Residue frames as a rotation matrix with the C-alpha (Angstrom) as fourth column:
MET 1
0.564 0.826 0.000 0.00
0.826 -0.564 0.000 0.00
0.000 0.000 -1.000 0.00
MET 2
0.483 -0.444 -0.755 2.82
0.161 -0.803 0.574 2.39
-0.861 -0.399 -0.316 0.81
GLN 3
-0.626 -0.727 0.282 4.31
0.393 0.018 0.919 1.81
-0.673 0.687 0.274 -2.64
ARG 4
-0.295 0.600 0.744 1.09
0.939 0.039 0.341 2.70
0.176 0.799 -0.575 -4.47
PHE 5
0.714 0.661 0.231 0.04
0.575 -0.742 0.345 5.83
0.399 -0.114 -0.910 -2.57
ARG 6
-0.090 -0.712 0.697 1.86
-0.074 -0.693 -0.717 8.93
0.993 -0.116 0.010 -1.40
ALA 7
-0.624 -0.235 -0.745 2.83
0.664 0.342 -0.665 8.90
0.411 -0.910 -0.057 2.26
ARG 8
-0.953 0.291 0.091 0.88
-0.303 -0.875 -0.376 12.12
-0.030 -0.386 0.922 2.82
ASP 9
-0.197 0.933 -0.303 -2.34
-0.733 0.065 0.677 10.53
0.651 0.355 0.671 1.56
VAL 10
-0.081 0.110 -0.991 -1.85
0.363 0.929 0.074 7.45
0.928 -0.353 -0.115 3.73
MET 11
-0.889 -0.275 -0.368 -1.26
0.439 -0.274 -0.856 9.62
0.134 -0.922 0.364 6.82
VAL 12
-0.718 0.689 0.094 -4.40
-0.690 -0.723 0.032 11.64
0.090 -0.042 0.995 6.12
GLY 13
-0.005 0.713 -0.701 -6.35
-0.401 0.641 0.654 8.41
0.916 0.284 0.282 5.64
GLY 14
-0.415 -0.229 -0.880 -5.11
0.618 0.640 -0.458 7.13
0.668 -0.734 -0.124 8.99
VAL 15
-0.995 0.066 -0.078 -6.13
0.008 -0.709 -0.705 10.33
-0.102 -0.702 0.705 10.74
VAL 16
-0.391 0.908 -0.154 -9.57
-0.825 -0.271 0.496 10.18
0.408 0.321 0.855 9.12
LEU 17
-0.056 0.322 -0.945 -9.94
0.108 0.943 0.314 6.55
0.993 -0.085 -0.088 10.25
ASN 18
-0.760 -0.274 -0.589 -9.06
0.598 0.059 -0.799 7.58
0.253 -0.960 0.119 13.80
ALA 19
-0.884 0.462 0.077 -11.54
-0.466 -0.852 -0.238 10.45
-0.045 -0.246 0.968 13.74
ILE 20
-0.099 0.876 -0.473 -14.35
-0.637 0.309 0.706 8.19
0.764 0.371 0.528 12.52
ALA 21
-0.191 -0.025 -0.981 -13.48
0.429 0.897 -0.106 5.53
0.883 -0.441 -0.161 15.10
TYR 22
-0.917 -0.174 -0.358 -13.39
0.397 -0.329 -0.857 7.95
0.031 -0.928 0.371 18.02
PHE 23
-0.644 0.764 0.039 -16.65
-0.741 -0.636 0.213 9.50
0.188 0.109 0.976 16.89
LEU 24
0.060 0.658 -0.751 -18.27
-0.298 0.730 0.616 6.06
0.953 0.186 0.240 16.82
LEU 25
-0.492 -0.318 -0.810 -16.81
0.607 0.542 -0.581 5.23
0.623 -0.778 -0.074 20.22
ALA 26
-0.995 0.079 0.068 -18.28
-0.104 -0.754 -0.649 8.38
0.000 -0.652 0.758 21.71
PHE 27
-0.423 0.902 -0.085 -21.82
-0.899 -0.429 -0.086 7.77
-0.114 0.040 0.993 20.49
THR 28
-0.285 0.326 -0.902 -22.33
-0.416 0.806 0.422 4.01
0.864 0.495 -0.094 20.31
ASP 29
0.083 0.376 0.923 -24.26
-0.977 0.212 0.002 1.76
-0.195 -0.902 0.385 22.65
SER 30
0.924 0.283 -0.256 -23.60
-0.356 0.881 -0.312 -1.44
0.137 0.379 0.915 20.72
LEU 31
0.462 -0.776 0.430 -20.79
-0.263 0.343 0.902 -3.76
-0.847 -0.530 -0.046 21.79
PRO 32
0.347 -0.373 0.860 -20.05
0.810 0.582 -0.074 -5.09
-0.473 0.722 0.504 18.26
LEU 33
0.757 -0.059 0.651 -19.81
0.393 -0.755 -0.525 -1.54
0.522 0.653 -0.548 16.90
PHE 34
0.851 -0.470 0.233 -17.63
-0.478 -0.512 0.714 -0.64
-0.217 -0.719 -0.661 19.87
LEU 35
0.336 -0.739 0.584 -15.20
0.203 0.662 0.721 -3.47
-0.920 -0.124 0.373 19.04
CYS 36
0.440 -0.137 0.887 -15.18
0.898 0.063 -0.436 -2.55
0.004 0.989 0.151 15.33
SER 37
0.940 -0.099 0.325 -14.35
-0.078 -0.994 -0.077 1.02
0.331 0.047 -0.942 16.31
TYR 38
0.587 -0.774 0.238 -11.32
-0.380 -0.003 0.925 -0.20
-0.715 -0.634 -0.296 18.23
ALA 39
0.241 -0.476 0.846 -10.19
0.756 0.638 0.144 -2.09
-0.608 0.605 0.514 15.13
LEU 40
0.692 0.055 0.720 -10.45
0.581 -0.635 -0.509 1.18
0.430 0.770 -0.472 13.19
VAL 41
0.901 -0.417 0.119 -8.40
-0.405 -0.710 0.576 2.95
-0.156 -0.567 -0.809 15.88
GLY 42
0.332 -0.807 0.488 -5.67
0.130 0.551 0.824 0.35
-0.934 -0.210 0.288 15.47
ALA 43
0.270 -0.196 0.943 -5.65
0.950 0.215 -0.227 0.63
-0.158 0.957 0.244 11.69
GLY 44
0.871 0.104 0.480 -5.64
0.236 -0.946 -0.222 4.42
0.431 0.306 -0.849 11.83
ALA 45
0.769 -0.631 0.101 -2.81
-0.397 -0.349 0.849 4.49
-0.500 -0.693 -0.519 14.35
ALA 46
0.203 -0.707 0.678 -0.77
0.525 0.663 0.534 2.09
-0.827 0.247 0.505 12.24
LEU 47
0.385 -0.006 0.923 -1.28
0.907 -0.180 -0.380 4.13
0.169 0.984 -0.064 9.09
SER 48
0.821 0.022 0.571 -0.72
0.072 -0.995 -0.065 7.57
0.567 0.094 -0.819 10.57
GLY 49
0.756 -0.463 0.463 1.85
-0.652 -0.474 0.592 6.92
-0.055 -0.749 -0.660 13.26
ILE 50
0.364 -0.627 0.688 3.87
-0.152 0.689 0.708 3.82
-0.919 -0.362 0.156 12.47
LEU 51
0.371 -0.186 0.910 4.03
0.760 0.624 -0.182 2.88
-0.534 0.759 0.373 8.80
THR 52
0.872 0.049 0.488 4.38
0.404 -0.636 -0.658 6.26
0.278 0.770 -0.574 7.15
PRO 53
0.728 -0.683 0.058 7.32
-0.640 -0.647 0.415 7.62
-0.246 -0.339 -0.908 9.18
LEU 54
0.136 -0.692 0.709 9.20
-0.015 0.714 0.700 4.37
-0.991 -0.106 0.086 8.60
THR 55
0.487 0.102 0.867 8.45
0.820 0.287 -0.495 4.52
-0.300 0.952 0.057 4.89
LEU 56
0.982 -0.124 0.143 9.57
-0.066 -0.933 -0.353 8.14
0.177 0.338 -0.925 4.67
VAL 57
0.451 -0.868 0.208 12.87
-0.635 -0.149 0.758 7.39
-0.627 -0.474 -0.618 6.41
SER 58
0.072 -0.438 0.896 13.55
0.357 0.850 0.387 4.36
-0.931 0.292 0.217 4.25
ARG 59
0.693 0.191 0.695 12.90
0.721 -0.167 -0.673 6.43
-0.012 0.967 -0.254 1.11
TRP 60
0.955 -0.274 0.113 15.00
-0.267 -0.961 -0.068 9.42
0.127 0.035 -0.991 2.22
VAL 61
0.238 -0.907 0.349 18.07
-0.799 0.022 0.601 7.52
-0.552 -0.422 -0.719 3.48
PRO 62
0.672 0.049 -0.739 19.58
-0.621 0.581 -0.526 5.33
0.403 0.812 0.421 0.75
GLN 63
-0.094 -0.782 -0.617 22.54
0.012 0.618 -0.786 4.06
0.996 -0.081 -0.048 2.79
GLN 64
-0.922 -0.298 -0.245 22.65
0.190 0.202 -0.961 2.81
0.336 -0.933 -0.129 6.38
ARG 65
-0.172 0.958 0.228 18.89
-0.327 -0.274 0.905 2.65
0.929 0.081 0.361 6.69
GLY 66
0.164 0.221 -0.961 19.15
0.680 0.681 0.273 0.61
0.715 -0.698 -0.038 9.84
LYS 67
-0.714 -0.484 -0.505 20.73
0.700 -0.490 -0.520 3.48
0.004 -0.725 0.689 11.76
ALA 68
-0.860 0.438 0.262 18.13
-0.345 -0.877 0.333 5.95
0.376 0.196 0.906 10.53
LEU 69
0.047 0.927 -0.371 15.25
-0.123 0.374 0.919 3.60
0.991 0.003 0.131 11.33
SER 70
-0.081 -0.118 -0.990 16.62
0.889 0.441 -0.125 2.95
0.451 -0.890 0.069 14.81
ALA 71
-0.962 -0.253 -0.099 16.77
0.271 -0.871 -0.409 6.70
0.017 -0.421 0.907 15.42
VAL 72
-0.500 0.852 0.154 13.12
-0.518 -0.437 0.735 7.01
0.694 0.288 0.660 14.41
ASN 73
0.408 0.738 -0.537 11.98
-0.088 0.617 0.782 4.11
0.909 -0.271 0.317 16.58
ILE 74
-0.621 -0.774 -0.125 14.21
0.035 0.133 -0.991 4.70
0.783 -0.619 -0.056 19.57
PRO 75
0.322 0.831 -0.454 12.24
0.529 0.240 0.814 3.67
0.785 -0.502 -0.362 22.64
VAL 76
-0.347 -0.507 -0.789 14.54
0.938 -0.207 -0.280 5.49
-0.021 -0.837 0.547 25.08
VAL 77
-0.970 0.018 0.243 13.44
0.024 -0.985 0.171 8.89
0.242 0.171 0.955 23.76
MET 78
-0.140 0.990 0.009 9.79
-0.161 -0.032 0.986 7.91
0.977 0.137 0.164 23.99
PHE 79
0.278 0.183 -0.943 10.40
0.809 0.484 0.333 6.76
0.517 -0.856 -0.013 27.56
ALA 80
-0.465 -0.634 -0.618 12.43
0.875 -0.434 -0.213 9.78
-0.133 -0.640 0.757 28.68
CYS 81
-0.696 0.152 0.702 10.49
0.270 -0.850 0.452 12.63
0.666 0.504 0.551 27.05
PRO 82
0.419 0.905 0.075 7.53
0.292 -0.213 0.933 12.64
0.860 -0.368 -0.353 29.48
PHE 83
0.472 -0.306 -0.827 9.91
0.876 0.057 0.479 12.81
-0.099 -0.950 0.295 32.43
LEU 84
-0.642 -0.761 0.093 11.92
0.765 -0.628 0.140 15.61
-0.048 0.161 0.986 30.87
VAL 85
-0.401 0.583 0.707 8.82
0.185 -0.704 0.686 17.62
0.897 0.406 0.174 30.07
GLY 86
0.640 0.685 -0.347 7.38
0.431 0.054 0.901 17.00
0.636 -0.726 -0.261 33.55
C-alpha cells in the first residue's frame, strides 16, 4: 500500500480513520460496533503513526537505513520525554 500511494495521503487516511473511530466510540451503545471502532483505531494508528514515518525514512536515506530507522523508533526517547517535560 505504501508503494502505491503517497505517504501524505496514507497519513491523512489514517487520521480520518481515527476520527471516525473515536466519533463512533463516543456515540455508540452497541458492543459489536464498539469493538469494530477499536479495530479502526488500530488501523488508523498504524497508518498515521507507524508505517508512514518508517516509509519516509527508508525512502529518504539510501545508505545505512538501519541506523536511521533505529533513530526514528528509539524507545529510550519515547520513555524519557515525558519525564523531561514534567
